[in-house]
C-alpha positions in Angstrom: 22.6 18.5 11.4 21.2 18.2 7.9 19.8 21.3 6.3 16.0 21.6 6.2 14.7 21.3 2.7 13.0 24.4 1.1 9.3 24.5 1.1 7.4 22.8 -1.8 3.7 22.3 -1.9 2.1 19.7 -4.2 -1.6 19.1 -5.0 -1.8 15.5 -6.1 -4.8 13.4 -7.3 -5.5 9.8 -6.3 -7.8 7.1 -7.5 -9.3 5.2 -4.6 -10.5 2.3 -6.8 -7.3 1.0 -8.3 -3.6 0.6 -7.5 -2.9 4.3 -8.1 -3.8 5.0 -4.5 -0.9 2.9 -3.3 1.5 4.8 -5.6 0.1 8.2 -4.5 0.3 7.3 -0.8 3.9 5.9 -1.1 5.1 8.9 -3.0 3.4 11.3 -0.6 5.1 9.5 2.3 8.5 9.9 0.6 7.9 13.6 -0.3 6.9 14.3 3.3 10.3 12.9 4.4 12.0 15.7 2.5 9.7 18.4 3.9 7.3 18.6 0.9 3.7 19.4 1.8 1.3 17.2 -0.1 -2.4 17.8 -0.5 -4.1 14.5 -1.8 -7.3 14.9 -3.7 -9.1 11.6 -3.8 -11.7 10.5 -6.4 -13.5 7.5 -7.7 -15.0 6.2 -4.4 -14.8 6.9 -0.7 -11.6 5.6 1.0 -11.8 2.2 2.4 -11.0 1.7 6.1 -7.5 0.3 5.4 -6.8 3.4 3.1 -7.9 5.7 5.8 -5.5 4.0 8.2 -2.7 4.2 5.8 -3.3 7.9 5.2 -3.1 8.6 8.9 0.4 7.1 9.0 1.8 9.8 6.5 3.0 12.8 8.4 1.6 16.2 7.4 -0.5 14.7 4.5 -3.6 16.7 3.9 -6.5 14.8 2.3 -9.4 16.3 0.3 -11.9 13.6 -0.3 -14.5 13.2 -3.1 -16.2 10.4 -4.9 -16.3 11.9 -8.4 -16.4 9.3 -11.2 -13.1 8.5 -12.9 -12.5 9.0 -16.6 -12.4 5.2 -17.4 -15.8 4.6 -15.8 -19.1 4.3 -17.6 -20.5 7.6 -18.9 -18.4 9.7 -16.4 -18.0 13.0 -18.2 -20.4 15.2 -16.3 -18.7 14.1 -13.0 -15.3 14.4 -14.5 -16.1 18.0 -15.4 -17.3 18.7 -11.9 -14.2 17.1 -10.5 -12.1 19.4 -12.7 -14.0 22.5 -11.3 -13.4 21.1 -7.7 -9.7 20.6 -8.4 -9.3 24.1 -9.8 -11.0 25.5 -6.7 -8.7 23.4 -4.5 -5.7 24.9 -6.4 -6.9 28.3 -5.5 -7.3 27.3 -1.8 -4.1 25.3 -1.5 -1.8 27.5 -3.7 0.5 24.6 -4.7 3.7 25.0 -6.6 2.8 22.0 -8.8 -0.3 20.0 -9.7 0.5 16.3 -9.9 -2.3 14.4 -11.8 -2.4 10.6 -11.6 -4.9 10.7 -14.5 -5.3 12.5 -17.8 -8.6 14.3 -18.4 -7.9 17.2 -16.0 -4.6 18.2 -17.5 -6.3 21.1 -19.3 -8.8 22.0 -16.5 -7.3 25.5 -16.3 -4.7 25.3 -13.5 -2.4 28.2 -12.9 0.4 26.0 -11.5 2.6 23.8 -13.7 0.9 20.4 -14.3 2.6 17.0 -14.3 0.6 14.1 -15.6 1.6 10.5 -14.6 0.3 7.8 -16.9 -0.1 4.6 -14.9 -2.3 2.8 -17.5 -5.0 3.7 -20.0 -8.1 2.1 -21.5 -6.8 2.0 -25.1 -3.6 0.3 -24.3 -5.4 -2.1 -22.0 -7.9 -3.0 -24.7 -5.1 -3.7 -27.2 -3.1 -5.9 -24.8 -6.0 -7.7 -23.1 -8.6 -8.1 -25.9 -6.1 -8.0 -28.9 -8.1 -5.3 -30.7 -8.6 -1.6 -30.8 -11.1 -0.1 -28.4 -14.5 0.5 -30.1 -15.9 3.8 -31.1 -17.8 4.0 -27.8 -14.4 5.0 -26.3 -13.9 7.9 -28.7 -14.8 10.5 -26.1 -12.3 9.0 -23.7 -9.7 9.1 -26.4 -10.3 12.7 -27.1 -10.5 13.8 -23.5 -7.3 12.0 -22.6 -5.4 13.4 -25.6 -6.6 17.0 -24.7 -5.6 16.4 -21.0 -2.2 15.3 -21.9 -1.6 18.2 -24.2 -2.5 20.5 -21.3 0.3 19.2 -19.2 3.8 20.6 -18.9 5.4 17.1 -18.3 4.2 13.5 -18.8 5.8 10.7 -16.7 5.2 7.0 -16.9 6.5 4.0 -14.8 8.0 2.2 -17.8 9.2 3.0 -21.3 6.7 0.5 -22.6 3.8 2.6 -21.0 5.3 5.9 -22.3 5.5 4.4 -25.8 1.8 3.2 -25.5 0.7 6.7 -24.6 2.5 8.2 -27.6 1.0 5.6 -29.8 -2.5 6.2 -28.8 -2.6 9.9 -28.0 0.2 11.5 -30.1 3.3 13.5 -29.0 3.7 13.9 -25.2 5.0 17.1 -23.6 8.5 16.6 -22.1 8.0 12.8 -21.6 10.2 10.7 -19.3 10.2 7.4 -17.4 10.2 7.4 -13.6 10.0 3.8 -12.5 7.8 3.0 -9.5 9.6 2.2 -6.3 9.2 0.8 -2.9 10.9 1.2 0.5 13.1 -1.8 1.5 11.0 -4.7 2.6 11.3 -5.6 6.3 13.8 -8.3 7.1 12.2 -11.7 6.9 12.4 -14.2 9.8 14.8 -17.0 9.2 13.4 -20.2 7.9 13.4 -22.3 4.8 11.3 -21.4 1.8 8.1 -23.5 1.5 7.3 -25.4 -1.7 4.5 -23.5 -3.2 3.9 -20.9 -5.9 2.2 -17.6 -5.1 0.2 -15.3 -7.3 -1.6 -12.1 -6.3 -4.2 -9.8 -7.9 -7.9 -9.3 -8.6 -9.0 -12.8 -9.7 -11.7 -11.5 -12.0 -9.4 -9.0 -13.8 -8.7 -10.1 -17.4 -5.5 -8.0 -17.4 -4.1 -10.0 -14.4 -4.9 -13.2 -16.3 -4.9 -15.3 -13.1 -7.6 -17.6 -14.7 -4.7 -19.2 -16.7 -3.6 -20.8 -13.4 -6.6 -23.1 -13.5 -5.1 -24.8 -16.5 -1.6 -24.9 -14.9 -2.5 -26.1 -11.4 -3.2 -29.8 -12.3 0.3 -30.0 -13.8 2.2 -28.0 -11.2 4.4 -30.1 -8.9 3.7 -27.6 -6.1 0.5 -26.1 -5.0 -0.5 -22.7 -6.3 -1.8 -20.1 -3.8 -3.7 -17.0 -5.0 -4.1 -13.9 -2.9 -6.8 -11.5 -4.1 -10.5 -11.0 -4.2 -12.7 -13.0 -6.5 -15.6 -10.5 -6.1 -16.3 -8.9 -9.4 -17.6 -5.3 -9.4 -20.9 -6.6 -10.7 -21.4 -8.5 -7.5 -20.6 -12.0 -8.8 -17.9 -14.3 -7.6 -15.7 -16.5 -9.7 -13.2 -18.5 -7.6 -10.4 -20.3 -9.5 -10.5 -24.1 -9.6 -7.5 -26.1 -8.6 -5.7 -23.4 -6.6 -5.8 -22.4 -2.9 -7.6 -19.1 -2.6 -6.3 -16.8 0.1 -8.8 -14.1 -0.6 -8.0 -10.4 -0.1 -4.9 -10.0 2.1 -3.7 -6.9 3.9 -0.3 -5.7 2.7 1.3 -7.1 5.9 -0.3 -10.5 5.4 0.6 -10.6 1.7 4.2 -9.8 2.6 4.3 -12.8 4.9 3.0 -15.0 2.2 5.8 -13.7 -0.1 8.4 -14.4 2.6 7.2 -18.0 2.7 6.7 -18.6 -1.1 9.5 -20.0 -3.2 8.1 -18.8 -6.6 6.0 -15.8 -7.5 4.1 -16.0 -10.8 2.5 -13.1 -12.6 0.9 -14.1 -16.0 -0.6 -10.7 -16.7 -1.5 -9.6 -20.2 -1.2 -6.0 -19.2 1.1 -4.6 -16.6 2.5 -1.1 -17.1 5.0 -1.7 -14.2 4.0 -4.4 -11.7 4.4 -3.7 -8.0 3.5 -7.3 -7.1 6.6 -8.8 -8.7 8.7 -6.1 -7.1 7.4 -6.8 -3.6 8.0 -10.5 -4.2 11.5 -10.0 -5.4 12.3 -7.9 -2.4 11.2 -10.7 -0.2 13.3 -13.4 -2.0 11.0 -15.1 -4.4 12.1 -16.4 -7.8 10.0 -14.7 -10.5 8.0 -16.2 -13.4 6.4 -13.4 -15.4 4.4 -12.8 -18.4 6.5 -12.1 -21.5 5.2 -8.6 -22.1 7.3 -5.5 -23.0 7.0 -3.8 -19.7 8.0 -6.7 -17.5 10.9 -7.6 -19.9 12.1 -4.0 -19.6 11.9 -4.0 -15.7 13.3 -7.4 -15.0 15.6 -8.4 -17.8 17.5 -11.6 -16.9 16.2 -11.5 -13.3 13.0 -13.5 -14.2 11.8 -16.3 -16.3 9.3 -15.3 -19.0 6.3 -17.1 -20.6 3.7 -15.7 -23.0 0.6 -14.7 -21.0 -1.8 -17.4 -22.4 0.7 -20.2 -22.8 -0.5 -22.5 -20.1 1.7 -25.4 -21.3 4.8 -23.2 -21.3 3.9 -21.9 -17.8 3.5 -25.3 -16.4 6.8 -26.4 -17.9 8.7 -23.5 -16.4 7.1 -23.8 -13.0 8.1 -27.5 -13.0 11.6 -26.8 -14.0 12.0 -24.1 -11.4 10.4 -26.2 -8.6 12.7 -29.1 -9.5 16.0 -27.3 -9.6 17.1 -25.8 -6.2 20.2 -24.1 -7.7 18.3 -22.5 -10.5 15.6 -21.3 -8.1 18.2 -19.8 -5.7 20.0 -18.1 -8.6 16.8 -16.6 -9.9 15.7 -15.4 -6.5 19.1 -13.7 -6.0 18.9 -12.0 -9.3 15.4 -10.8 -8.7 16.4 -9.4 -5.3 19.4 -7.6 -6.7 17.4 -6.2 -9.6 14.7 -5.0 -7.2 17.3 -2.8 -5.7 17.0 -0.5 -8.7 13.4 0.3 -8.0 13.5 2.1 -4.7 11.2 4.8 -3.2 14.3 7.1 -3.1 14.8 6.7 -6.9 11.1 7.2 -7.6 11.0 10.4 -5.4 14.1 11.9 -7.1 12.7 11.1 -10.5 9.4 12.7 -9.7 11.1 15.9 -8.3 13.2 16.0 -11.4 9.9 15.9 -13.4 8.7 18.8 -11.3 11.9 20.7 -12.2 11.3 20.2 -15.9 7.8 21.5 -15.5 9.2 24.7 -14.2 9.0 24.3 -10.5 12.2 26.0 -9.0 11.3 24.8 -5.5 11.7 21.2 -6.6 15.2 21.9 -7.8 16.0 23.4 -4.3 14.6 20.2 -2.6 16.8 18.0 -4.8 19.9 20.1 -4.2 19.2 20.0 -0.4 18.8 16.3 -0.6 22.2 15.9 -2.4 23.9 18.1 0.2 22.4 16.0 2.9 23.8 12.8 1.3 20.4 11.4 0.2 19.4 10.4 3.7 16.4 12.7 3.7 14.8 10.8 0.8 15.7 7.4 2.1 13.1 5.2 3.5 
């Protein structure tokens, strides 16, 4: 019988508004598999019903819920400060071995435990990539608070070297920085059946960073229909559906996985994507990938995808036509993508995160890693 891993307790923050929640939940699930006790402190909004259901599926996960504003929201600082006080009080109650922040501003809140900050994205790098200019002076407080939070951390992690470089560029030297790629458990085996002739995209339709609006220009020239999964409901209450594509609306993870199992091509024309879980999920499920030519996606996918500049609608239409018309090329690119996806596993992400905890000065994390190695890695596997 495998040895039981030593005890390790983590206080982790999660943003219920964006994709960070999926990351935090997935990592919590994998940490629980190796006997780590995770306390998840949620902010930004109340959990949605599907988030609550997902939380219930993670054994031993303890959730501490709040709705404090996030640092990238409009005029959030009074609530950010109250959230910091709440987190410090939680630390006293929970007595964690490490505080894992999936945000920046609370890095210098006054924790007694070692602090690991994970940089999933940031406003300043978003502004540069999406709007092609520096963020205006109205974001100076954000810039200062993020810099101070980062300097208060023991370790900073990021899901790609491109994101790590962006953090260094905008906020200065980082404490003990390293890359820990995001990862997913293996996708369920798909049912047998031929791929269908359509192109799939996924993301918030209104989000300028996802850049799905470019598909309106591409759709009339695509030999195959383009299907888009994602809500077109803007936070301001307006709706802007895309013309010329088939809108699938918001899909549950299971339903989106089924669409990926049917699609032949997955396209992600994002202007800003620090890692990109959508392409990873699609690659696991056998799609050929057509991605935006941005540093992070080049880094992650190498020769396992075809790349087009984000706003080059003509180039994107040409590449989609070429891939749709060449069965051998499409099969080759799908195989490359699936093989490359094998690098980005939940196991690798969990090991990398535990190694980050070790560098932050958490001896219990080293003991968990050593126990996992003695057990042959099965404890961390999904």
